[in-house]
N, C-alpha and C positions, 0 to 999 in steps of 0.2 A: 533558545526556548524551545519544549518538545515541537514534532511535525503534526502533532494530534491527530494520527489516524486512528487513536480512539481515547477515550477520555473515562476512567482514569487513564492514565499512559502506562504501559509496561513497568518503568521502574517501580510503579507503585501497585503492583501486584505481591501478593503476600504469599511466602514458601509454605504456610500453613495450610494451603489450599493444594489438595493433591487429587490421587487417584479415588477415593471413593466421593470427594465433592461433585467432583464433574460426573460421576457416573448415575449419582443422585439425580443433579441438572438434567442430564439427557432423560433419564425415565419420568419426567415430568410430562404430563398431556399437552399436545398442542391439536390445533387446528390441521387436518388434513390439506387446507389449500395452503396451509405455510409455505413459501418456497425455502429451498436448500442452495446455499452457496459451498462449495467443495475448495480447499485448496489443498496443494500437495508441493510439500518442499525438498526438493531433490538437489542435496547440498553441494554435489562433486562439482569441482574445477579443475581441469588439467592445468591452468595458468593462473599464476597471482597479479591481480591489479591492483596496484599500489592506491588508486583511492576507493576501493572496495569497502563499505561496512555493514557487509553482511554476513551472516552465521555460512560458512563455507568451509567444506573438505577437501584440500588439495589434493590429487593427488593423479599421477597418472596412469592409473591400475584399472581398466573400464571393466574389468571382470568383478568388481564391487559393487556395481550396479545392482546385478540380478539378486542377491542375495538382500540389498535393502529393498528393492521392490517388493520380494517376499515379506521383509516387514512391515510394510504398509500395507498389503495383504491383510495382514494380523492385527494389523491396527484398525483397519476397517470392518474388520467381522469382529471386532471388540467392541466398536463404537455403533455398529448397527445393533448387535446383542443389546446394550443398553438402552437405546431408542425403542427396539420392538419393547421394550418393557411399556411404556408410555400406552400401549394401547395399539390395537387395531389400525389408527389412523395415522399410524407412523410410517407403515407399508405404503399408503397413498401417497408420500408429499413427494414431489418433483423437483428432480435436481434443476434450477433455473440457469446456474454459472459454475463454471469449471473452471479454474487456472491455476497450469503448472508454474511453479515459479523457483529460486534457487540462488545461491549456486548456479548449474545453469542445466534446466533439461537436456540442454542438446547434447549434454557427455553420455545420455541414453541411446542407444543404437534404436534404428527404426523399429524393429522386433521386438525392443524393450518397451517403448514406446507404446506399440501395440500391445502389448501384454498386460501393462499399467492398466490400459484404457479398459480392455476387456475385466482385470480384476474391478476396477469402479463400477463396470455396467452389471456384475455380476452381487453385489452389494445394495446398490442405489438404483433409484427410479431416474436412470439418465437416457434420455433421447436426444440423439445426436441433430435431430433436424428439428427441435426446438430451443433446446439448451443452450446458451452462449458459451462457447470456449474457446480459452483464451492461453497463452502460453509466452514467456520469455524467452529472447533467443541471443544468445552471443553469437554476431557474426560470423566470429570464427568457428566456429561450431557447427553452425547449421548446414547442412548438406540437403542436395536435390531429391536425395531418398527419403531422409527424415522429413521433408515438406510434406512429399506423396502421403508418405504414410499417416502424417497429423490428419492434412486433409480428408484422408480415405474415414479418419476417425472423426470428422465434423469438426475440426477446430476452423475457424474461418478469424479471428484476431491475433495479430501478434505483435510486442512489443518487443523491439530491436534497442542494445543497448547502443549509441552513437558515440557519444558523450563529446567527442570533438575530432575533427576532421584534421587539425593540426600536426603536421609531421612531430614537432618539436614536442609538442602536448604529449602528443601519444608516445613517443618515446621514454617520457620522463614516466608516464603514470603506465606503462608496460600493456598497450591496449592500442596496438597498431593493427590497423583495419582501412584499407583505402576505400576512398568513393568508388572505385569500379567495383569492388566486394561488395559495399552494400548495393550498389545498382543491383546488380545479378542477382541478390539475395530479393530483393523489393519485386523485380519481373518474376522470379520464380513463385514467390508466395502470391502474388496475383493471378500469374497464369495458373496457379492449382486452386485459387478459389478464395484466398483468403481475401474477406471485403473491409476489413479496419485494420489500419497497421497506425502502430504508435513509436514513436520515437522520443529516447530520452537522451537528453541533453544536460552536460553540468557545467556549471558556472563558478569562478572560483579555482581555476585548476592550474599548477604552475605554469607560468610562461604565457597563460593567456592575456590578450591583448583585445581592444575592442575591435582592430581590424581582423586580427584573426579568428575573432568570434562571428565576425561579421561574416567571412568566408565561409565560414559552418555554416550559418543558418542561410546563407545563398543555395549551397549545396543540398541542405536539406529540402528547401523549398521546391528546387528544380524536382524531388521525387513525390512530393504533395501529401505527406502521411494526413492521415484521418485528425491523428493526436500528435499533442508533442506534450513533453514534461520537462521544463527548465528548472533543474535540481540545481541548489547551490551545493558546492563540495562542502560534506561534513568531512571536517577536518578534526580528527578525534585522535592523534597521536598516546594519548593515555590509555585508550582502550584497543586500540586497536596498532599492534606493535610494526605491521609490515608499514603503514602510513610513515615511521618515521625514516624510510630511506627515502622520500620526498625533499626535494629541497627547500626548505622553510622560509628563506630568503625569496626565492621566484614566485611565492603566492603571491596572488594581487591583496593588496589591505582593502579595507573596508569600504572607503570611496571607492576604488577602481571595481570592485564586487556590484555596487550598485548600480554604477554606469553600466558593466556586462550586463546587467539583467535589463535595465531600461532600453538600452540600444537592442537586445535580443526581443523586448516583449513590441517595441515600435518597428521592428520588421514583422515581426507574425500578425500583427494589427494590419499594415499595411498590405500585407498579401492575402487582407481578408478572413484570417484566424480572429477568433471569440477567443477574452481569456476569461477562461471558466475554474474561477478559484485561485488560490493565491500560485501556483507554481503550472498550472496545466492550460493549455490551448488546446482549441478543435475547431473544426471545421464548421460554417455556420448549419449545416443539416447533421452534424453527428448529435448521436441520443444527449453526450454529453453537454452541450452546446443547446439542445433544446430541453434538458431537466434544469438546467439552470434559469432557463427563461423562465419556465412555468412552477419554480420554486420547489423542485424536486432532484436537487442536487443532494448524494450523502458523502458521508467519507468514513473509509473505513480500512482494514489492513492493507487494502491493494490500491489505495490512494482515492479520487475521487471515481465515483459509482453512480449509476441511475439504473433505471427499470426495476427489477423483481431484489436486485441486491442493495437498491434503495428504501425499501418496504421495512417498516417498523417491526415485522414480526419474520424479517429473514433472518434464520440463521446460519451463519459461517461455522462449516465444521472443518477443523484443520488438522493437516495430517503429514507427519515426519518430523525427524529433527527439528528443532527451535519454532515450528510453527506455531502462529498463535489464532485461536478460534473465538466466537463470540454466541453466547446463545440469547436471544431475544427475551424482553419480558412479555408475560401474556399474563391480565387479569391484575392479582395480588402476587403473582411472581417474579421476583426481582430479575432483569438481564444483570449476564455473568460474564467475565474475559477468561479463557485458560489457556497457557502458554507451557507447550513442550518443554523436553528437558533440552538442553540445547548439545549435550554428550552423547554422542552416538552409539560409546557402549551401554551407556546406563539407558539409552533409548530400547536398545536390543534386550537388555537384562529386564527391564518391565515387561517387554511384549513377552517374553518366553514365561515371565510368571501371569502372563495373564491379567496384567495391572494397566490401566491407564498412562502411559507414559508423561504425564502432569508432572511439571515441576513448581508452577505458580500460579495464582489466577486471583480474582476477586470477584462477589458477587455487590452488586452497584447499592448503595445505599438510597434512599430517596432526595438528600442530597446531590449525591454523584449523577442521578437521572437530570436534573434539573441544571447542573452546570454542565453535564454532557448537550444537553438541549441548545442551551445558550452558545455554548462553544463549536459544535457542530453548522449553526445556520450562522454564525458570524464566519467562520472560515468558509462555509459554502457559498453564501448568498449575500456577505458583507454588511448584514441587518438581521434585527431580531427585535418583536415583540415581548416585554416580559408584563406581567399584570401586575397589578399593585401589592396583592400576595407575595409572588415571588419576587418582586422588586424589595419588601421587608424582608424576606429571608437573603437575599443578596446586599443587603445596604452597606458592607465592608468592601465588598467589591465592586460595588457601582461608585462609592464614594473614590475610591483609588482612580477608577476609569476617568471621572471626570477630572482628579487633579493632575493624572500625568496624559492625556491623550484629550479629552474635549478641550481645557485651556490653551492648548496648542493648534487646534483646528484639526485635529488627525481623526475624531469620531465627534458628532453631533449627537445630542442628548432632547428629545423632546416629549415630554409628559403630557397625556391624554387628561381630559376632566374628569376621568374615574381613577385615575393615578397609574394606569399602562404607561409603562415607558416604552418609547422607539428609539432603538438605539443603531445607527448607521454609520459604516465605516465609510470617511470622507477618502476619495481618490489618494490625497496626500498619504493617507495613514493606511492606505491597504499594501504596503511593502512590509508593515509592522504588523501585519495581523496576528503572527502566533505571539508577540508579544503581548496585544490585545488580549487577545484569547489568553494570555496566563495569568490576567487580573483574577479569570474566575477558576482557576485553578487552584484547590485547596490544597493539594498534594506536594505544589512542586517548591515551595519554600521549606518544607520538611526534606522533601527529596537532595535539594541542594545544599543543606545543611549536613547534610549525613553524606556529601561528595560526591552524588550523582552531577555527572556532566552530561550538557546538553550541546548540541551542533548550535552555531553561531545563527541567529535569525535573521541577521542584517548585517 
């Protein structure tokens, strides 16, 4: 099943959506107080991690970064030009959130990171003192000099790819990093002023066992990150050829995968973390946990988010090869998603021709908007209220929900006197939340019939 960082999901985006469509949407008027979220994809990696499913350019040639940063600057200028066509309010919009992902942003030198940050501030209203700035770090690439440069630019949140601490697992997936390396990195980040650290763990990797994952989680708990993501390994050898080098016979089966997650979940809950969404955990005072308690948690291409990113009027502008952005709906103007080309050569050619490097996208229909609301509420809060009118529009999906999940006591359905339906995912159903969401996905069956492959959901 899809992970539902968007709905419709990226495979449903249409190739007929291109440069002109994105340019037209950028030029639509928007309120001056609507926040902006910026994402930059830095695709370069020096090492091949065999578990990885990201869009990555493997290279040891670090001189490739500076020309790529120039392409990002050109893309920002082009997007900014179209935004300003929407009127003077565009210049007043503040950047509420900035995120650098990859690949690994750590491929860039400290001076290159500063250079990128200057370029962003030249194009957008980014105040390092008020905007939340975050970065994904490969611990093997992060240096003390990089951390100081990031801190000077105002970055205060970092996401570290831990995956697993077991030596055999690390060797198999080609991601060798010792607990001592992670401890030093955590110390350097906190000493430099980083206030929010997030760790990524993966379960379902080759040779993982309940004992080895318990040891990994115990070592993580010693470092007390603010947040954790506990992802199931997306084994997609049909799409990611490097995953074929993994020993398939050593992968945990479905039953063990379920035990691995439940074991990690129990450890984290016992240590005081809250389960915020299907695969995220956070300390009780973290923004994700407080947003979930308030019913304000949201989900986008960065996973679970809160604050300005969760506002319905927040636009996510994405830059770089393979990046995916979104524009919020406003009034009678529909929301839309757009994805840049995954090909680095075409990305450069488009920008040289002053074309937005969009390869695919989709403008949401009213039906898409309704289904997105239901899916996001379920995957964030495990419950949603559906009006009588929307219940009629979703009749087939609700009948399927009753047949496949409510009868098995995984979902509870309660109708009010006015016809409003309360859908609540029961604790036993939460591990199947992606399958439950897929009931409302009007695109999934068509995509699977065309051969689209999704990662295993349970």
